[in-house]
C-alpha positions in Angstrom: 53.6 -52.1 -121.4 49.9 -53.2 -121.4 49.7 -53.1 -125.2 52.7 -55.4 -125.6 51.2 -57.8 -123.0 48.1 -57.7 -125.1 50.2 -58.6 -128.2 51.8 -61.4 -126.2 48.4 -62.8 -125.0 46.8 -62.7 -128.4 49.7 -64.4 -130.1 49.9 -67.0 -127.3 46.2 -67.9 -127.5 46.4 -68.1 -131.3 49.3 -70.6 -131.3 47.6 -72.8 -128.7 44.9 -73.6 -131.3 47.3 -75.7 -133.5 46.9 -78.9 -131.4 47.0 -81.3 -134.3 50.3 -79.8 -135.6 51.6 -80.1 -132.0 50.6 -83.7 -131.8 52.4 -84.5 -135.1 55.4 -82.7 -133.7 55.4 -84.7 -130.5 55.3 -88.0 -132.4 58.2 -86.8 -134.7 60.2 -85.7 -131.7 59.8 -89.0 -129.9 61.1 -90.9 -132.9 64.0 -88.4 -133.5 64.9 -88.3 -129.8 64.8 -92.1 -129.5 67.1 -92.5 -132.6 69.5 -89.9 -131.3 69.8 -91.6 -127.9 70.3 -95.0 -129.4 73.0 -93.7 -131.7 74.8 -92.1 -128.7 74.4 -95.3 -126.7 76.1 -97.3 -129.5 79.1 -95.0 -129.3 79.1 -95.1 -125.5 79.3 -98.9 -125.6 82.7 -98.7 -127.3 84.6 -96.6 -124.7 82.4 -94.8 -122.0 85.4 -93.2 -120.4 86.3 -91.2 -123.5 83.1 -89.3 -123.7 82.7 -85.8 -122.2 79.2 -86.3 -120.9 77.7 -89.0 -118.8 75.2 -91.0 -120.9 72.3 -90.3 -118.5 73.1 -86.6 -118.8 73.2 -86.9 -122.6 69.8 -88.7 -122.7 68.3 -86.0 -120.5 69.9 -83.3 -122.8 68.3 -84.9 -125.9 64.8 -85.3 -124.3 64.7 -81.8 -123.1 66.0 -80.6 -126.4 63.1 -82.3 -128.1 60.6 -81.0 -125.6 61.8 -77.4 -125.9 62.6 -77.5 -129.7 59.9 -75.0 -130.6 61.1 -72.6 -127.9 64.8 -72.6 -128.3 65.5 -73.4 -132.0 65.7 -70.3 -134.2 63.1 -71.5 -136.7 60.7 -72.6 -133.9 59.3 -69.1 -133.3 60.1 -67.1 -136.4 57.1 -65.7 -138.1 56.9 -66.1 -141.9 54.3 -63.3 -142.0 57.0 -60.8 -140.7 59.4 -61.8 -143.6 56.5 -61.5 -146.1 55.5 -58.1 -144.7 59.1 -56.8 -145.0 59.5 -58.2 -148.6 56.2 -57.0 -149.8 56.2 -53.6 -148.1 53.2 -54.3 -146.0 55.3 -53.6 -142.9 54.2 -49.9 -143.5 50.9 -50.8 -141.9 52.7 -51.9 -138.8 54.5 -48.6 -138.7 51.2 -46.7 -138.6 50.5 -48.2 -135.2 51.4 -46.1 -132.1 53.7 -48.9 -130.9 57.4 -49.9 -131.1 57.8 -52.2 -134.0 60.7 -54.0 -132.2 58.8 -54.5 -129.0 55.7 -55.8 -130.8 57.7 -58.3 -132.8 59.7 -59.3 -129.7 56.6 -60.0 -127.6 54.9 -61.9 -130.5 58.1 -64.0 -131.0 58.3 -64.9 -127.3 54.6 -65.8 -127.1 54.8 -68.0 -130.2 57.8 -69.9 -128.8 56.2 -70.5 -125.4 52.8 -71.6 -126.8 54.3 -74.0 -129.4 56.7 -75.5 -126.8 54.0 -75.8 -124.2 51.9 -78.1 -126.4 54.9 -80.4 -126.9 56.9 -80.2 -123.7 54.5 -81.8 -121.3 53.9 -85.1 -123.2 57.6 -85.4 -124.0 58.6 -84.9 -120.4 56.0 -87.3 -119.0 56.8 -90.2 -121.3 60.6 -89.7 -121.2 60.5 -89.6 -117.4 58.9 -93.0 -117.4 61.6 -94.7 -119.5 64.1 -96.9 -117.6 67.5 -95.5 -116.8 69.7 -94.5 -118.4 67.5 -93.9 -121.4 64.9 -91.6 -119.8 64.8 -88.1 -118.5 66.4 -87.9 -115.1 65.4 -85.4 -112.4 67.8 -82.5 -111.7 70.4 -83.1 -109.0 68.7 -80.8 -106.5 66.2 -77.9 -106.1 68.9 -75.3 -106.6 69.9 -76.8 -109.9 66.3 -76.8 -111.0 66.0 -73.1 -110.1 69.1 -72.2 -112.1 67.8 -74.3 -115.0 64.6 -72.2 -115.0 66.7 -69.0 -114.9 69.0 -70.0 -117.7 65.9 -71.3 -119.7 64.2 -67.9 -119.5 67.4 -66.2 -120.6 67.9 -68.6 -123.4 64.3 -67.9 -124.6 65.0 -64.1 -124.6 68.4 -64.5 -126.3 66.8 -66.7 -129.0 64.0 -64.1 -129.5 66.5 -61.3 -129.7 68.5 -63.1 -132.3 65.3 -63.7 -134.3 64.7 -60.0 -134.3 68.2 -59.4 -135.7 67.4 -61.9 -138.5 64.1 -60.0 -139.1 65.8 -56.6 -139.4 68.7 -57.9 -141.6 66.0 -58.9 -144.1 65.3 -55.2 -144.7 68.7 -55.0 -146.4 68.3 -58.1 -148.7 66.3 -58.8 -151.8 65.1 -62.1 -150.5 64.8 -63.5 -147.0 65.7 -67.1 -148.0 69.4 -66.7 -147.8 69.4 -65.0 -144.4 67.0 -67.6 -142.9 68.9 -70.5 -144.3 72.3 -69.3 -143.1 71.1 -68.2 -139.7 69.1 -71.4 -139.1 72.0 -73.7 -140.1 74.6 -71.8 -138.0 72.4 -71.7 -135.0 71.3 -75.4 -135.1 75.0 -76.5 -135.3 76.6 -74.0 -132.9 73.9 -74.1 -130.2 74.4 -77.9 -129.8 71.2 -78.8 -131.7 72.9 -81.5 -133.7 75.7 -82.6 -131.3 76.0 -81.2 -127.8 78.9 -78.7 -127.5 80.9 -80.8 -125.1 81.4 -83.3 -127.9 83.1 -80.7 -130.1 86.9 -80.6 -130.4 88.5 -78.7 -127.5 89.6 -75.5 -129.3 86.5 -75.2 -131.4 84.3 -75.9 -128.4 85.8 -73.1 -126.4 85.2 -70.7 -129.4 81.6 -71.9 -129.9 80.8 -71.4 -126.2 81.6 -67.7 -126.5 79.0 -67.2 -129.3 75.4 -66.2 -128.8 74.2 -69.6 -130.1 75.7 -71.4 -127.1 73.4 -69.3 -124.9 70.3 -70.8 -126.4 70.0 -74.6 -126.0 73.5 -75.4 -124.7 73.3 -73.6 -121.3 69.9 -74.6 -119.8 70.0 -78.2 -121.0 73.5 -78.8 -119.6 72.5 -77.0 -116.3 69.5 -79.3 -115.9 71.6 -82.5 -116.3 74.3 -81.2 -113.9 76.9 -81.3 -116.7 77.4 -77.5 -116.3 77.8 -76.4 -112.7 79.9 -74.3 -110.4 82.0 -71.4 -111.8 81.5 -72.5 -115.5 77.8 -72.4 -115.0 77.9 -68.9 -113.5 80.0 -67.7 -116.4 77.6 -69.2 -118.9 74.6 -67.5 -117.3 76.4 -64.1 -117.2 77.3 -64.7 -120.9 73.6 -65.2 -121.6 72.8 -61.8 -120.0 75.6 -60.1 -121.9 74.4 -61.5 -125.3 70.8 -60.6 -124.5 71.7 -57.0 -124.1 74.1 -57.0 -127.1 71.5 -58.6 -129.4 68.8 -56.3 -128.4 71.1 -53.3 -129.1 72.1 -54.7 -132.4 68.5 -55.4 -133.4 67.3 -52.0 -132.4 70.2 -50.4 -134.3 69.4 -52.4 -137.5 65.8 -51.5 -137.2 66.6 -47.8 -136.8 68.8 -47.8 -139.8 66.4 -49.8 -141.9 63.4 -47.6 -141.1 65.3 -44.5 -142.0 65.7 -45.7 -145.6 62.7 -47.9 -146.1 60.7 -47.0 -149.2 57.2 -48.4 -150.0 56.1 -48.2 -153.6 52.5 -47.6 -154.5 49.7 -45.9 -152.5 
């Protein structure tokens, strides 16, 4: 366990060095979040009663989404060096280490996501909390809701990292990683509520999307924080996060085991 904590610490410290990139990301996320909120506000002005989420909850959802983008989006923590190592065959050097390849990649992925999000999250939360209602980030309804938000956020982080590992290992079976990355990123962004929150989806499709692993990423913790997801539906959503975490880890490990049994490295 100590060696994987060392991998985590090294990757975490390394990603904290990119402060200029984080500052540029914060500026971009403020503009993107502001435009998205104003667009929703224009629609809310037409018929507020017809919308599935309260506008204040929607605004909080969008600000948290922007603050946690590097943590919960699929592309936010994926490592291009891993894809390059798989495609070039340099992954063989990783196999020479006396460590689990899956556990090492998982710890690096989680560390990258936390470090990149940490540099962006604090300024986004501070500024958005100072904005006037209903455009700013509201506080959670109570302390219990905040605790459940932290729990669901931790599970969402692990689910996202586990899905990233599935994408890594699928790349062993492809000629190029571009198709896998493009398809997985596009699907996850749409089905996790990254473009439009899931409550705005048509009823039947929304119920289907909420059963997929993507809904366990952004959708659950952001809606728990705003109070849009509570009671029995919230409990089911958190249990679904736990289920998908175990399933994705099992799928990722199975893919890795199959890939490493047939991997061939040319040259010497």
